[in-house]
N, C-alpha and C positions, 0 to 999 in steps of 0.2 A: 504408508507411514501414519503415525496415530497422531489424534490431535494433539498431543501434549509435543510430538516430536514438530508436528508443523509450528505450532506455537513459539518454541525454541528457534526453530531455522528462523523464523520473522525477527525475532530476538537477537538474533547474529547480524540481520541485515540492518534493521532501524536504527538497534541502539549505539552503533559506533559513531552513527553521523553526528555531528557538531550538535549539542546540549538536546538532543532528543531524549524523550522519555516516554515510559510505560506509563499508561494513565487509562483506566476503563472510559467508556463513553456513556454518559448517563446512569443508568440504574443497571446497565450490562456487567457483566461479569469479564467480557472476553478481551484479550489485548488489544488495547489500540496505541498509536504511537502517536506524540506530537513533537511540536518544536513550539517554543514559547506559547504555550496553550492551545496551538491550533493544529487540527488534525490532519495527519498526512497519510497513515494506515489505520484502517478499522478492522478486525477480524469478526467473523459471525460466532454466534455462542456456541454453536455445532463445530466451529472450529473448520468447519469444510470451506470456507471462503473468505476472502479479503475485499475491502473495496480500497481504492486509491484514486486522488485525484489525477486529472490529466489533462493538455491541453487541449486547445479547439482539433477536432477532427478524431482524434488517438480512439476514442470510446468506439466511435462507427469504424474506425479502423480494424480497432482489434477484434470486435465484436463478428463483423465481415469476413474478418480472416480463419478464425477459429471459436466458431458459437459453443464447443464444448468445452473450452478451457475461460473464454470471456463472454460476460454477459452485462447488460446493463441492472445496475440495482435498484430496488425498489429507493421511494425517498431522495437519493441525492443522483441517480441518473439523470436526470433534466438537468442538472451542475454539471455534466461531463465527468462526473464518476464513473470507473470504471470497476466491476467485480469479475474477479479473477477467482477460479474453482481452485480448491488446492487439495481435493481429493481425485484428480486423474493426474496424468503424466504432464507436468510443467518444466519449462526451460527456466529455471532457477535464475540462470545468468541474465535470459531476456525478465523476469520479474523482479530483478535488483534493480537494473535499468529505470525500470518503469516506476519502481519505489522510489529510487536518487531522485527522481522527474519531479515526483510529486511533492517529497521533499523541498526542492529547489522551487517549487510553487507558492509555499507557505512560509518559507524559513526568511529570514531578513536577508537582503543583498550579503552581507559582511558574511555570515555562517554560510551560504550558498557558496561563495567565495572560498571558504574555506575546506567545503567538499570537494570543488574543482580542483583547486592546488592539492589533492591527496592524488587525483588521477593523474 
């Protein structure tokens, strides 16, 4: 899958979330996704990976379970964010769940509740 296809797939997952918007991070041009200006997914400039926020213990569990798919990202890894390689075979259903969990962690409770009502 090309970088453009991967970005489009992430848009298909992220943008339907309540009040989610695409807005680059800092001086980067790669897609990043926010709710109420809080990041919940960032993609790398080369489009080959993304990072997302995760709850306590999730990063360690994912990296330990499959280090070819998941990694501890630079800069935000110490805060519990998880990196996912997009240039390897991924379980997109699992990634969708992880992205939705990241969204729930930063979204206001009312918006997170709207997401839960959809499922």
